[in-house]
NUDRENPA-700667 format. One line per 5 residues: their letters; for each residue y, x, z of N, C-alpha, C. Coordinates in steps of 0.1 Angstrom, whole numbers, plus 2048, in hexadecimal, padded with zeros to 3 digits. Layout:
# NUDRENPA-700667
a = Y/X/Z/Y/X/Z/Y/X/Z  ...
This chain:
# NUDRENPA-700667
mnqsq = DD2/696/3B7/DCF/6A0/3AD/DC2/6A6/3AF  DBB/6A9/3A5/DAE/6AF/3A6/DAF/6BE/3A2  DA4/6C5/3A3/DA4/6D3/3A0/DA7/6D6/392  DA2/6CE/388/DA5/6D1/37A/DB4/6CF/377  DBA/6C4/37D/DC8/6C2/37B/DD0/6CD/381
amtal = DCC/6D2/38D/DD3/6DD/394/DD3/6EA/38B  DC7/6ED/386/DC5/6F9/37D/DCE/6F8/371  DCF/6EC/36B/DD7/6EA/35F/DE6/6EC/363  DEB/6E7/36E/DF9/6E9/372/DFC/6F7/375  DF3/6FE/37D/DF5/70C/380/DF5/714/374
salgq = DEC/711/36A/DEC/719/35E/DF9/717/356  DFE/70B/356/E0A/708/34F/E16/710/355  E16/711/362/E21/719/369/E1F/728/369  E13/72C/364/E10/73A/364/E15/742/358  E1E/73C/351/E24/743/346/E33/743/348
etrle = E3A/74E/345/E48/751/348/E51/746/343  E51/743/337/E5A/739/331/E58/72B/337  E4B/727/339/E48/71A/33F/E4D/719/34D  E4B/724/355/E4F/724/363/E5F/723/363  E65/72B/35B/E74/72B/35A/E79/71D/356
tfrll = E72/717/34C/E76/70A/348/E74/6FF/353  E69/700/35A/E67/6F6/365/E72/6F8/370  E75/704/373/E7F/707/37D/E8D/702/379  E90/704/36C/E9D/6FF/366/E9D/6F0/368  E92/6E9/365/E92/6DA/366/E93/6D6/374
vtacc = E8D/6DD/37D/E8F/6D9/38B/E9E/6DA/38F  EA4/6E5/38B/EB3/6E7/38D/EBB/6DC/387  EB7/6D8/37B/EBF/6CD/374/EBD/6C0/37A  EB2/6BE/382/EB0/6B2/389/EAF/6A6/380  EB5/69B/384/EB4/68F/37C/EBD/68E/36F
rglta = EC5/699/36D/ECD/69A/361/EC3/69E/356  EB9/6A6/359/EB0/6AC/34F/EB7/6B5/345  EB0/6BA/33C/EB5/6C3/331/EAF/6BF/324  EB6/6C1/319/EB0/6BF/30C/EA9/6CC/309  EA1/6CC/2FE/E99/6D8/2FA/EA3/6E2/2F6
geige = EAE/6DF/2EF/EB8/6E8/2EB/EBE/6EF/2F7  EC1/6E8/301/EC7/6EE/30E/EBD/6F7/314  EB1/6F3/315/EA6/6FC/31B/EA5/709/312  EA5/707/305/EA3/713/2FC/EAF/71C/2FE  EBB/717/2FF/EC7/720/302/EC5/728/30E
ktgav = EC1/721/319/EC0/728/326/EB4/731/327  EA9/72F/320/E9D/737/321/E9C/741/316  EA3/73F/30B/EA2/747/2FF/E96/745/2F7  E8F/73A/2FA/E83/736/2F2/E87/730/2E5  E7F/733/2DB/E82/72D/2CE/E7C/71F/2CD
qntls = E81/717/2C4/E7D/708/2C4/E6E/706/2C4  E67/70C/2BA/E59/708/2B9/E51/70D/2C5  E54/719/2CA/E4D/71E/2D6/E50/715/2E2  E5D/711/2E4/E61/709/2EF/E5A/6FB/2EE  E58/6F6/2E2/E51/6E9/2E1/E43/6EA/2E7
thlat = E3D/6F5/2E4/E2F/6F7/2E9/E2F/6F8/2F8  E39/6FF/2FE/E3A/701/30C/E3D/6F3/313  E45/6EC/30D/E49/6DE/313/E3D/6D5/312  E35/6D6/307/E29/6CE/306/E1F/6D2/311  E1D/6DF/313/E14/6E3/31E/E18/6DF/32B
lsqag = E25/6E0/32F/E2A/6DB/33C/E28/6CC/33D  E2A/6C4/332/E29/6B6/333/E1A/6B2/335  E11/6B9/32D/E03/6B6/32F/DFE/6B9/33D  E04/6C3/343/E01/6C7/351/E06/6BE/35B  E0E/6B4/357/E14/6AA/361/E20/6B0/369
litsk = E27/6BA/363/E32/6C1/36A/E3F/6BD/365  E40/6B7/359/E4D/6B3/354/E4B/6A5/34D  E56/69E/34C/E56/691/344/E61/692/33A  E61/689/331/E6C/689/326/E71/67B/323  E7D/67A/31E/E82/66E/31A/E8A/670/30D
regrs = E87/667/303/E8E/668/2F7/E9C/662/2F8  EA6/66A/2F3/EB4/665/2F2/EB9/667/2E4  EB7/65D/2DC/EBB/65E/2CE/EB2/668/2C7  EB9/673/2C2/EB1/67D/2BB/EAC/688/2C4  EB1/688/2D1/EAE/692/2DA/EA3/68D/2E4
iryfa = E9C/697/2EA/E93/693/2F5/E98/69B/301  E9A/694/30C/E9E/69A/319/E92/69C/322  E91/6A8/328/E85/6AB/330/E89/6AC/33F  E80/6A8/347/E82/6A7/356/E76/6AE/35D  E79/6B4/368/E6E/6B9/371/E67/6AC/377
dldgm = E5A/6AC/377/E53/6A1/37D/E50/6A5/38B  E58/6A1/394/E56/6A5/3A2/E4A/69F/3A9  E46/693/3A4/E39/68D/3A9/E2E/696/3A5  E2E/69B/399/E23/6A4/394/E23/6B1/39C  E2E/6B6/3A0/E2F/6C2/3A8/E2A/6BF/3B6
rgllg = E2E/6B4/3BB/E2A/6AF/3C9/E1A/6AE/3C9  E15/6A9/3BE/E06/6A8/3BD/E00/6B6/3BE  E05/6BF/3B6/E00/6CD/3B6/E01/6D3/3C4  E0D/6D3/3CA/E0F/6D8/3D7/E06/6D2/3E1  E04/6C5/3E0/DFB/6BE/3EA/DED/6C2/3E8
ylmdd = DE9/6C4/3DC/DDB/6C9/3D9/DD9/6D7/3DF  DE3/6E0/3DD/DE2/6ED/3E2/DE2/6EE/3F1  DE9/6E5/3F7/DEB/6E5/406/DE1/6DB/40D  DD9/6D4/406/DD1/6C9/40C/DC8/6CE/417  DC3/6DA/416/DBA/6DE/420/DC0/6E8/42A
ccagr = DCD/6E8/42A/DD5/6F1/433/DD0/6EE/442  DCE/6F8/449/DCA/6F7/457/DBD/6EF/459  DB4/6F2/450/DA7/6EB/450/DA8/6DC/450  DB1/6D7/448/DB3/6C9/446/DBC/6C3/451  DC3/6CB/459/DCC/6C6/464/DDA/6C9/460
agrst = DDE/6C9/454/DEC/6CB/450/DF5/6C1/457  E00/6C6/45B/E0A/6BD/462/E09/6BF/471  DFF/6C6/475/DFE/6C8/484/E02/6D6/487  E0A/6D8/491/E0F/6E5/495/E06/6EB/4A0  DFA/6E8/4A0/DF0/6EE/4AA/DEA/6FA/4A3
sddsg = DE3/701/4AB/DDC/70D/4A5/DCD/709/4A3  DC6/711/49B/DB8/70F/498/DB0/716/4A3  DA3/716/4A1/D9A/71B/4AB/D9C/72A/4AE  DA2/731/4A4/DA4/73F/4A5/DB1/742/4AC  DB9/738/4AF/DC6/73A/4B6/DD1/73C/4AD
eaccd = DCF/73D/4A0/DD9/73F/496/DE1/732/494  DEE/732/492/DF6/726/490/DF3/720/483  DF2/713/482/DF0/70C/475/DFE/709/46F  DFD/705/463/E0A/701/45C/E0F/6F5/462  E1C/6F3/462/E23/6E8/468/E22/6DB/460
akpql = E22/6DD/453/E22/6D1/44A/E20/6D5/43C  E1C/6CB/433/E1B/6CE/425/E29/6CF/420  E2B/6D7/415/E38/6D9/410/E3D/6CB/40A  E49/6C8/40B/E4F/6BC/405/E5A/6BF/3FB  E5A/6B7/3F1/E65/6B8/3E7/E6E/6AC/3E9
aancc = E7A/6AE/3E7/E83/6A3/3E8/E7F/697/3E0  E7F/68B/3E5/E7B/67F/3DE/E85/67D/3D2  E91/680/3D4/E9B/67D/3C9/EA5/689/3CA  EA5/692/3C1/EAD/69E/3C2/EBB/69C/3BE  EBF/691/3B8/ECC/68E/3B4/ED5/688/3BE
């Protein structure tokens, strides 16, 4: 992930309904949710929700799959892994994953955050 992609993803998550939607989709895991189900849980109206879902999709944070007349949405965990990796890439001056301390004696992070490969 590059800086522009990270800024797009962070901007997408920086809005209450989109953040709530993404978190709902993470909870739903591989079952996903239809737009109607997401709307019921968030209270978002259909046209506004469509815009939010498009923003999250363009940011690489959700995917969708057509099921007849419905579209089922899923959290894109690879997209979130990419964002987290980008944010943590320079952790401990590029020594992420090492439990040693830096020159100042402060402890470095133990590892980059990991998301489950398969949440289901």
